[in-house]
Biotite code that builds the C-alpha atoms (Angstrom):
import biotite.structure as struc

atoms = struc.array([
    struc.Atom([-53.777, -104.406, 35.213], chain_id="A", res_id=1, res_name="UNK", atom_name="CA", element="C"),
    struc.Atom([-51.634, -101.499, 34.286], chain_id="A", res_id=2, res_name="UNK", atom_name="CA", element="C"),
    struc.Atom([-51.256, -99.465, 37.435], chain_id="A", res_id=3, res_name="UNK", atom_name="CA", element="C"),
    struc.Atom([-50.128, -101.442, 40.704], chain_id="A", res_id=4, res_name="UNK", atom_name="CA", element="C"),
    struc.Atom([-50.166, -99.605, 44.226], chain_id="A", res_id=5, res_name="UNK", atom_name="CA", element="C"),
    struc.Atom([-47.609, -100.945, 46.451], chain_id="A", res_id=6, res_name="UNK", atom_name="CA", element="C"),
    struc.Atom([-47.025, -100.698, 49.907], chain_id="A", res_id=7, res_name="UNK", atom_name="CA", element="C"),
    struc.Atom([-43.883, -101.093, 51.932], chain_id="A", res_id=8, res_name="UNK", atom_name="CA", element="C"),
    struc.Atom([-41.459, -100.117, 54.451], chain_id="A", res_id=9, res_name="UNK", atom_name="CA", element="C"),
    struc.Atom([-39.371, -96.983, 54.649], chain_id="A", res_id=10, res_name="UNK", atom_name="CA", element="C"),
    struc.Atom([-36.747, -99.049, 56.220], chain_id="A", res_id=11, res_name="UNK", atom_name="CA", element="C"),
    struc.Atom([-34.677, -101.892, 54.990], chain_id="A", res_id=12, res_name="UNK", atom_name="CA", element="C"),
    struc.Atom([-35.661, -104.378, 57.507], chain_id="A", res_id=13, res_name="UNK", atom_name="CA", element="C"),
    struc.Atom([-33.179, -106.838, 59.260], chain_id="A", res_id=14, res_name="UNK", atom_name="CA", element="C"),
    struc.Atom([-32.938, -109.548, 56.403], chain_id="A", res_id=15, res_name="UNK", atom_name="CA", element="C"),
    struc.Atom([-31.349, -108.394, 53.160], chain_id="A", res_id=16, res_name="UNK", atom_name="CA", element="C"),
    struc.Atom([-33.900, -111.030, 51.538], chain_id="A", res_id=17, res_name="UNK", atom_name="CA", element="C"),
    struc.Atom([-36.263, -107.979, 51.491], chain_id="A", res_id=18, res_name="UNK", atom_name="CA", element="C"),
    struc.Atom([-34.116, -105.943, 49.533], chain_id="A", res_id=19, res_name="UNK", atom_name="CA", element="C"),
    struc.Atom([-33.269, -108.404, 46.951], chain_id="A", res_id=20, res_name="UNK", atom_name="CA", element="C"),
    struc.Atom([-36.823, -109.674, 46.651], chain_id="A", res_id=21, res_name="UNK", atom_name="CA", element="C"),
    struc.Atom([-38.375, -105.911, 46.235], chain_id="A", res_id=22, res_name="UNK", atom_name="CA", element="C"),
    struc.Atom([-35.450, -105.069, 43.878], chain_id="A", res_id=23, res_name="UNK", atom_name="CA", element="C"),
    struc.Atom([-36.779, -108.060, 41.850], chain_id="A", res_id=24, res_name="UNK", atom_name="CA", element="C"),
    struc.Atom([-39.981, -107.241, 42.083], chain_id="A", res_id=25, res_name="UNK", atom_name="CA", element="C"),
    struc.Atom([-39.417, -103.508, 40.952], chain_id="A", res_id=26, res_name="UNK", atom_name="CA", element="C"),
    struc.Atom([-37.717, -104.963, 37.632], chain_id="A", res_id=27, res_name="UNK", atom_name="CA", element="C"),
    struc.Atom([-40.589, -107.031, 37.031], chain_id="A", res_id=28, res_name="UNK", atom_name="CA", element="C"),
    struc.Atom([-43.209, -104.124, 37.268], chain_id="A", res_id=29, res_name="UNK", atom_name="CA", element="C"),
    struc.Atom([-40.658, -102.321, 34.879], chain_id="A", res_id=30, res_name="UNK", atom_name="CA", element="C"),
    struc.Atom([-40.459, -105.010, 32.445], chain_id="A", res_id=31, res_name="UNK", atom_name="CA", element="C"),
    struc.Atom([-44.285, -105.746, 32.303], chain_id="A", res_id=32, res_name="UNK", atom_name="CA", element="C"),
    struc.Atom([-44.941, -102.211, 31.347], chain_id="A", res_id=33, res_name="UNK", atom_name="CA", element="C"),
    struc.Atom([-46.771, -101.519, 34.493], chain_id="A", res_id=34, res_name="UNK", atom_name="CA", element="C"),
    struc.Atom([-46.818, -98.186, 36.405], chain_id="A", res_id=35, res_name="UNK", atom_name="CA", element="C"),
    struc.Atom([-45.835, -98.189, 39.797], chain_id="A", res_id=36, res_name="UNK", atom_name="CA", element="C"),
    struc.Atom([-48.144, -95.985, 42.707], chain_id="A", res_id=37, res_name="UNK", atom_name="CA", element="C"),
    struc.Atom([-46.390, -95.772, 45.792], chain_id="A", res_id=38, res_name="UNK", atom_name="CA", element="C"),
    struc.Atom([-45.913, -93.303, 48.722], chain_id="A", res_id=39, res_name="UNK", atom_name="CA", element="C"),
    struc.Atom([-43.476, -91.410, 46.947], chain_id="A", res_id=40, res_name="UNK", atom_name="CA", element="C"),
    struc.Atom([-40.298, -91.829, 49.132], chain_id="A", res_id=41, res_name="UNK", atom_name="CA", element="C"),
    struc.Atom([-36.813, -92.569, 48.545], chain_id="A", res_id=42, res_name="UNK", atom_name="CA", element="C"),
    struc.Atom([-35.885, -94.398, 51.549], chain_id="A", res_id=43, res_name="UNK", atom_name="CA", element="C"),
    struc.Atom([-35.568, -97.934, 52.489], chain_id="A", res_id=44, res_name="UNK", atom_name="CA", element="C"),
    struc.Atom([-37.215, -100.701, 50.524], chain_id="A", res_id=45, res_name="UNK", atom_name="CA", element="C"),
    struc.Atom([-39.629, -97.980, 49.025], chain_id="A", res_id=46, res_name="UNK", atom_name="CA", element="C"),
    struc.Atom([-36.501, -96.674, 47.497], chain_id="A", res_id=47, res_name="UNK", atom_name="CA", element="C"),
    struc.Atom([-35.174, -99.829, 46.087], chain_id="A", res_id=48, res_name="UNK", atom_name="CA", element="C"),
    struc.Atom([-38.993, -100.737, 44.631], chain_id="A", res_id=49, res_name="UNK", atom_name="CA", element="C"),
    struc.Atom([-38.836, -97.278, 42.609], chain_id="A", res_id=50, res_name="UNK", atom_name="CA", element="C"),
    struc.Atom([-35.365, -97.215, 41.615], chain_id="A", res_id=51, res_name="UNK", atom_name="CA", element="C"),
    struc.Atom([-35.710, -100.881, 40.418], chain_id="A", res_id=52, res_name="UNK", atom_name="CA", element="C"),
    struc.Atom([-39.250, -99.703, 38.051], chain_id="A", res_id=53, res_name="UNK", atom_name="CA", element="C"),
    struc.Atom([-37.232, -96.600, 36.945], chain_id="A", res_id=54, res_name="UNK", atom_name="CA", element="C"),
    struc.Atom([-34.198, -98.651, 35.756], chain_id="A", res_id=55, res_name="UNK", atom_name="CA", element="C"),
    struc.Atom([-36.321, -100.634, 33.353], chain_id="A", res_id=56, res_name="UNK", atom_name="CA", element="C"),
    struc.Atom([-37.776, -97.718, 31.741], chain_id="A", res_id=57, res_name="UNK", atom_name="CA", element="C"),
    struc.Atom([-40.936, -98.035, 33.759], chain_id="A", res_id=58, res_name="UNK", atom_name="CA", element="C"),
    struc.Atom([-43.409, -95.529, 34.980], chain_id="A", res_id=59, res_name="UNK", atom_name="CA", element="C"),
    struc.Atom([-43.030, -94.264, 38.680], chain_id="A", res_id=60, res_name="UNK", atom_name="CA", element="C"),
    struc.Atom([-45.989, -92.343, 40.552], chain_id="A", res_id=61, res_name="UNK", atom_name="CA", element="C"),
    struc.Atom([-45.395, -91.171, 43.944], chain_id="A", res_id=62, res_name="UNK", atom_name="CA", element="C"),
    struc.Atom([-47.925, -89.468, 46.474], chain_id="A", res_id=63, res_name="UNK", atom_name="CA", element="C"),
    struc.Atom([-46.297, -88.037, 49.395], chain_id="A", res_id=64, res_name="UNK", atom_name="CA", element="C"),
    struc.Atom([-47.442, -85.562, 51.952], chain_id="A", res_id=65, res_name="UNK", atom_name="CA", element="C"),
    struc.Atom([-45.727, -82.209, 52.265], chain_id="A", res_id=66, res_name="UNK", atom_name="CA", element="C"),
    struc.Atom([-44.617, -83.088, 55.880], chain_id="A", res_id=67, res_name="UNK", atom_name="CA", element="C"),
    struc.Atom([-42.630, -85.795, 54.736], chain_id="A", res_id=68, res_name="UNK", atom_name="CA", element="C"),
    struc.Atom([-41.455, -84.611, 51.364], chain_id="A", res_id=69, res_name="UNK", atom_name="CA", element="C"),
    struc.Atom([-39.784, -82.046, 53.495], chain_id="A", res_id=70, res_name="UNK", atom_name="CA", element="C"),
    struc.Atom([-37.759, -84.772, 55.438], chain_id="A", res_id=71, res_name="UNK", atom_name="CA", element="C"),
    struc.Atom([-36.754, -87.433, 52.838], chain_id="A", res_id=72, res_name="UNK", atom_name="CA", element="C"),
    struc.Atom([-34.341, -87.232, 50.060], chain_id="A", res_id=73, res_name="UNK", atom_name="CA", element="C"),
    struc.Atom([-35.901, -87.450, 46.581], chain_id="A", res_id=74, res_name="UNK", atom_name="CA", element="C"),
    struc.Atom([-35.635, -89.135, 43.286], chain_id="A", res_id=75, res_name="UNK", atom_name="CA", element="C"),
    struc.Atom([-36.797, -88.415, 39.960], chain_id="A", res_id=76, res_name="UNK", atom_name="CA", element="C"),
    struc.Atom([-40.176, -89.974, 39.380], chain_id="A", res_id=77, res_name="UNK", atom_name="CA", element="C"),
    struc.Atom([-42.361, -89.948, 36.307], chain_id="A", res_id=78, res_name="UNK", atom_name="CA", element="C"),
    struc.Atom([-45.151, -88.104, 38.366], chain_id="A", res_id=79, res_name="UNK", atom_name="CA", element="C"),
    struc.Atom([-44.912, -86.725, 41.820], chain_id="A", res_id=80, res_name="UNK", atom_name="CA", element="C"),
    struc.Atom([-48.089, -85.365, 43.544], chain_id="A", res_id=81, res_name="UNK", atom_name="CA", element="C"),
    struc.Atom([-47.392, -83.476, 46.975], chain_id="A", res_id=82, res_name="UNK", atom_name="CA", element="C"),
    struc.Atom([-50.787, -83.888, 49.087], chain_id="A", res_id=83, res_name="UNK", atom_name="CA", element="C"),
    struc.Atom([-51.282, -82.159, 52.387], chain_id="A", res_id=84, res_name="UNK", atom_name="CA", element="C"),
    struc.Atom([-52.480, -85.355, 54.322], chain_id="A", res_id=85, res_name="UNK", atom_name="CA", element="C"),
    struc.Atom([-51.860, -88.813, 54.971], chain_id="A", res_id=86, res_name="UNK", atom_name="CA", element="C"),
    struc.Atom([-55.731, -89.319, 54.133], chain_id="A", res_id=87, res_name="UNK", atom_name="CA", element="C"),
    struc.Atom([-55.488, -87.184, 50.757], chain_id="A", res_id=88, res_name="UNK", atom_name="CA", element="C"),
    struc.Atom([-52.410, -89.377, 49.831], chain_id="A", res_id=89, res_name="UNK", atom_name="CA", element="C"),
    struc.Atom([-54.268, -93.117, 50.263], chain_id="A", res_id=90, res_name="UNK", atom_name="CA", element="C"),
    struc.Atom([-57.441, -91.643, 48.388], chain_id="A", res_id=91, res_name="UNK", atom_name="CA", element="C"),
    struc.Atom([-55.123, -90.659, 45.568], chain_id="A", res_id=92, res_name="UNK", atom_name="CA", element="C"),
    struc.Atom([-53.068, -93.617, 45.414], chain_id="A", res_id=93, res_name="UNK", atom_name="CA", element="C"),
    struc.Atom([-56.201, -95.905, 45.478], chain_id="A", res_id=94, res_name="UNK", atom_name="CA", element="C"),
    struc.Atom([-58.132, -94.147, 43.212], chain_id="A", res_id=95, res_name="UNK", atom_name="CA", element="C"),
    struc.Atom([-55.131, -94.296, 40.695], chain_id="A", res_id=96, res_name="UNK", atom_name="CA", element="C"),
    struc.Atom([-54.641, -98.139, 41.058], chain_id="A", res_id=97, res_name="UNK", atom_name="CA", element="C"),
    struc.Atom([-55.693, -101.045, 39.335], chain_id="A", res_id=98, res_name="UNK", atom_name="CA", element="C"),
    struc.Atom([-54.700, -103.506, 42.129], chain_id="A", res_id=99, res_name="UNK", atom_name="CA", element="C"),
    struc.Atom([-53.025, -103.420, 45.408], chain_id="A", res_id=100, res_name="UNK", atom_name="CA", element="C"),
    struc.Atom([-49.712, -105.357, 46.734], chain_id="A", res_id=101, res_name="UNK", atom_name="CA", element="C"),
    struc.Atom([-48.137, -105.263, 50.505], chain_id="A", res_id=102, res_name="UNK", atom_name="CA", element="C"),
    struc.Atom([-44.951, -105.966, 51.106], chain_id="A", res_id=103, res_name="UNK", atom_name="CA", element="C"),
    struc.Atom([-42.956, -105.968, 53.953], chain_id="A", res_id=104, res_name="UNK", atom_name="CA", element="C"),
    struc.Atom([-42.815, -102.812, 55.752], chain_id="A", res_id=105, res_name="UNK", atom_name="CA", element="C"),
    struc.Atom([-43.916, -101.400, 59.425], chain_id="A", res_id=106, res_name="UNK", atom_name="CA", element="C"),
    struc.Atom([-47.399, -100.289, 60.716], chain_id="A", res_id=107, res_name="UNK", atom_name="CA", element="C"),
    struc.Atom([-47.780, -97.740, 58.010], chain_id="A", res_id=108, res_name="UNK", atom_name="CA", element="C"),
    struc.Atom([-47.775, -100.593, 55.660], chain_id="A", res_id=109, res_name="UNK", atom_name="CA", element="C"),
    struc.Atom([-50.004, -102.497, 57.721], chain_id="A", res_id=110, res_name="UNK", atom_name="CA", element="C"),
    struc.Atom([-52.339, -99.848, 57.923], chain_id="A", res_id=111, res_name="UNK", atom_name="CA", element="C"),
    struc.Atom([-52.352, -99.101, 53.957], chain_id="A", res_id=112, res_name="UNK", atom_name="CA", element="C"),
    struc.Atom([-53.022, -102.824, 53.790], chain_id="A", res_id=113, res_name="UNK", atom_name="CA", element="C"),
    struc.Atom([-55.711, -103.047, 56.259], chain_id="A", res_id=114, res_name="UNK", atom_name="CA", element="C"),
    struc.Atom([-57.731, -99.831, 54.896], chain_id="A", res_id=115, res_name="UNK", atom_name="CA", element="C"),
    struc.Atom([-57.774, -100.936, 51.082], chain_id="A", res_id=116, res_name="UNK", atom_name="CA", element="C"),
    struc.Atom([-58.698, -104.423, 52.320], chain_id="A", res_id=117, res_name="UNK", atom_name="CA", element="C"),
    struc.Atom([-61.295, -102.970, 54.481], chain_id="A", res_id=118, res_name="UNK", atom_name="CA", element="C"),
    struc.Atom([-62.691, -100.846, 51.719], chain_id="A", res_id=119, res_name="UNK", atom_name="CA", element="C"),
    struc.Atom([-63.337, -104.062, 49.364], chain_id="A", res_id=120, res_name="UNK", atom_name="CA", element="C"),
    struc.Atom([-64.932, -105.742, 52.316], chain_id="A", res_id=121, res_name="UNK", atom_name="CA", element="C"),
    struc.Atom([-67.512, -102.528, 52.417], chain_id="A", res_id=122, res_name="UNK", atom_name="CA", element="C"),
    struc.Atom([-67.622, -102.337, 48.705], chain_id="A", res_id=123, res_name="UNK", atom_name="CA", element="C"),
    struc.Atom([-65.878, -99.164, 48.066], chain_id="A", res_id=124, res_name="UNK", atom_name="CA", element="C"),
    struc.Atom([-63.808, -101.063, 45.313], chain_id="A", res_id=125, res_name="UNK", atom_name="CA", element="C"),
    struc.Atom([-63.629, -104.494, 43.817], chain_id="A", res_id=126, res_name="UNK", atom_name="CA", element="C"),
    struc.Atom([-59.779, -104.350, 43.061], chain_id="A", res_id=127, res_name="UNK", atom_name="CA", element="C"),
    struc.Atom([-57.497, -107.360, 43.707], chain_id="A", res_id=128, res_name="UNK", atom_name="CA", element="C"),
    struc.Atom([-55.597, -107.160, 47.216], chain_id="A", res_id=129, res_name="UNK", atom_name="CA", element="C"),
    struc.Atom([-52.327, -108.964, 47.325], chain_id="A", res_id=130, res_name="UNK", atom_name="CA", element="C"),
    struc.Atom([-49.783, -109.837, 49.561], chain_id="A", res_id=131, res_name="UNK", atom_name="CA", element="C"),
    struc.Atom([-46.073, -110.848, 48.523], chain_id="A", res_id=132, res_name="UNK", atom_name="CA", element="C"),
    struc.Atom([-45.474, -112.898, 51.442], chain_id="A", res_id=133, res_name="UNK", atom_name="CA", element="C"),
    struc.Atom([-41.246, -112.449, 51.348], chain_id="A", res_id=134, res_name="UNK", atom_name="CA", element="C"),
    struc.Atom([-39.477, -114.750, 54.111], chain_id="A", res_id=135, res_name="UNK", atom_name="CA", element="C"),
    struc.Atom([-43.034, -115.364, 55.440], chain_id="A", res_id=136, res_name="UNK", atom_name="CA", element="C"),
    struc.Atom([-43.218, -111.962, 56.774], chain_id="A", res_id=137, res_name="UNK", atom_name="CA", element="C"),
    struc.Atom([-47.012, -112.039, 56.959], chain_id="A", res_id=138, res_name="UNK", atom_name="CA", element="C"),
    struc.Atom([-47.700, -115.208, 58.296], chain_id="A", res_id=139, res_name="UNK", atom_name="CA", element="C"),
    struc.Atom([-48.594, -113.847, 61.826], chain_id="A", res_id=140, res_name="UNK", atom_name="CA", element="C"),
    struc.Atom([-50.779, -111.310, 60.028], chain_id="A", res_id=141, res_name="UNK", atom_name="CA", element="C"),
    struc.Atom([-52.670, -114.349, 58.130], chain_id="A", res_id=142, res_name="UNK", atom_name="CA", element="C"),
    struc.Atom([-52.876, -116.079, 61.421], chain_id="A", res_id=143, res_name="UNK", atom_name="CA", element="C"),
    struc.Atom([-54.772, -113.189, 63.199], chain_id="A", res_id=144, res_name="UNK", atom_name="CA", element="C"),
    struc.Atom([-57.024, -112.766, 60.244], chain_id="A", res_id=145, res_name="UNK", atom_name="CA", element="C"),
    struc.Atom([-58.012, -116.359, 60.537], chain_id="A", res_id=146, res_name="UNK", atom_name="CA", element="C"),
    struc.Atom([-58.465, -115.902, 64.265], chain_id="A", res_id=147, res_name="UNK", atom_name="CA", element="C"),
    struc.Atom([-60.722, -113.277, 63.295], chain_id="A", res_id=148, res_name="UNK", atom_name="CA", element="C"),
    struc.Atom([-63.019, -115.772, 61.018], chain_id="A", res_id=149, res_name="UNK", atom_name="CA", element="C"),
    struc.Atom([-62.967, -118.275, 63.817], chain_id="A", res_id=150, res_name="UNK", atom_name="CA", element="C"),
    struc.Atom([-63.976, -115.775, 66.390], chain_id="A", res_id=151, res_name="UNK", atom_name="CA", element="C"),
    struc.Atom([-66.836, -114.274, 64.084], chain_id="A", res_id=152, res_name="UNK", atom_name="CA", element="C"),
    struc.Atom([-65.543, -110.971, 63.192], chain_id="A", res_id=153, res_name="UNK", atom_name="CA", element="C"),
    struc.Atom([-64.721, -111.579, 59.459], chain_id="A", res_id=154, res_name="UNK", atom_name="CA", element="C"),
    struc.Atom([-66.230, -114.137, 56.758], chain_id="A", res_id=155, res_name="UNK", atom_name="CA", element="C"),
    struc.Atom([-64.514, -116.877, 55.433], chain_id="A", res_id=156, res_name="UNK", atom_name="CA", element="C"),
    struc.Atom([-65.754, -116.283, 52.303], chain_id="A", res_id=157, res_name="UNK", atom_name="CA", element="C"),
    struc.Atom([-64.285, -112.261, 52.200], chain_id="A", res_id=158, res_name="UNK", atom_name="CA", element="C"),
    struc.Atom([-60.912, -113.318, 53.493], chain_id="A", res_id=159, res_name="UNK", atom_name="CA", element="C"),
    struc.Atom([-60.512, -115.782, 50.585], chain_id="A", res_id=160, res_name="UNK", atom_name="CA", element="C"),
    struc.Atom([-60.147, -112.370, 48.423], chain_id="A", res_id=161, res_name="UNK", atom_name="CA", element="C"),
    struc.Atom([-56.920, -111.669, 49.772], chain_id="A", res_id=162, res_name="UNK", atom_name="CA", element="C"),
    struc.Atom([-54.272, -113.119, 47.442], chain_id="A", res_id=163, res_name="UNK", atom_name="CA", element="C"),
    struc.Atom([-51.294, -114.127, 49.556], chain_id="A", res_id=164, res_name="UNK", atom_name="CA", element="C"),
    struc.Atom([-48.155, -115.940, 47.362], chain_id="A", res_id=165, res_name="UNK", atom_name="CA", element="C"),
    struc.Atom([-44.434, -116.028, 47.856], chain_id="A", res_id=166, res_name="UNK", atom_name="CA", element="C"),
    struc.Atom([-44.057, -116.171, 44.305], chain_id="A", res_id=167, res_name="UNK", atom_name="CA", element="C"),
    struc.Atom([-44.066, -112.704, 42.464], chain_id="A", res_id=168, res_name="UNK", atom_name="CA", element="C"),
    struc.Atom([-44.940, -114.100, 38.832], chain_id="A", res_id=169, res_name="UNK", atom_name="CA", element="C"),
    struc.Atom([-47.404, -116.231, 40.601], chain_id="A", res_id=170, res_name="UNK", atom_name="CA", element="C"),
    struc.Atom([-48.862, -113.481, 42.596], chain_id="A", res_id=171, res_name="UNK", atom_name="CA", element="C"),
    struc.Atom([-49.437, -111.208, 39.340], chain_id="A", res_id=172, res_name="UNK", atom_name="CA", element="C"),
    struc.Atom([-51.234, -114.156, 37.779], chain_id="A", res_id=173, res_name="UNK", atom_name="CA", element="C"),
    struc.Atom([-53.360, -114.326, 40.392], chain_id="A", res_id=174, res_name="UNK", atom_name="CA", element="C"),
    struc.Atom([-54.169, -110.474, 40.793], chain_id="A", res_id=175, res_name="UNK", atom_name="CA", element="C"),
    struc.Atom([-54.510, -110.865, 36.866], chain_id="A", res_id=176, res_name="UNK", atom_name="CA", element="C"),
    struc.Atom([-57.352, -113.398, 37.163], chain_id="A", res_id=177, res_name="UNK", atom_name="CA", element="C"),
    struc.Atom([-58.846, -111.982, 40.196], chain_id="A", res_id=178, res_name="UNK", atom_name="CA", element="C"),
    struc.Atom([-62.656, -112.399, 40.353], chain_id="A", res_id=179, res_name="UNK", atom_name="CA", element="C"),
    struc.Atom([-63.921, -110.845, 43.705], chain_id="A", res_id=180, res_name="UNK", atom_name="CA", element="C"),
    struc.Atom([-66.162, -113.273, 46.066], chain_id="A", res_id=181, res_name="UNK", atom_name="CA", element="C"),
    struc.Atom([-69.306, -110.740, 46.577], chain_id="A", res_id=182, res_name="UNK", atom_name="CA", element="C"),
    struc.Atom([-70.220, -110.990, 50.612], chain_id="A", res_id=183, res_name="UNK", atom_name="CA", element="C"),
    struc.Atom([-72.364, -108.695, 52.277], chain_id="A", res_id=184, res_name="UNK", atom_name="CA", element="C"),
    struc.Atom([-70.508, -107.967, 55.479], chain_id="A", res_id=185, res_name="UNK", atom_name="CA", element="C"),
    struc.Atom([-73.685, -107.290, 57.419], chain_id="A", res_id=186, res_name="UNK", atom_name="CA", element="C"),
    struc.Atom([-75.691, -110.392, 56.398], chain_id="A", res_id=187, res_name="UNK", atom_name="CA", element="C"),
])
């Protein structure tokens, strides 16, 4: 795993722990000589993450739609792709990455996580999908997924492919050891 795509908020959230932990994660990614693939913004947690990776001499590739690019501040990245649509952005992020991690964020972060996890379920990729569950942020989401399993909308075997941890070192260890559970969604 050399290139990790990270989804996170363009805001800071209410608790300072999000900023602190995401800054640590950025330093870790940079020290591990991994490349960060992300949405290209410089605001909120996205900015904290990219700046921390760059501070360690790491590589950062941003993919940002022109509409957003024209509205936000920028930091000098290793590589920046300006695309026309959100669909182009996500497709480029997904194609460049070896693995995916969701951090705290808003509806855009949740949508990106849900889409990449759906693509895994359908078989468009077999890349690991993880959640760094800072401050139990994703506990309600996990409860919803378990409810979907109980109600027969997601197979339990498939849900086991989602890697969730509150420790970033453990999360990366699990992402590196990932071996997908194969399950046909339709049988």
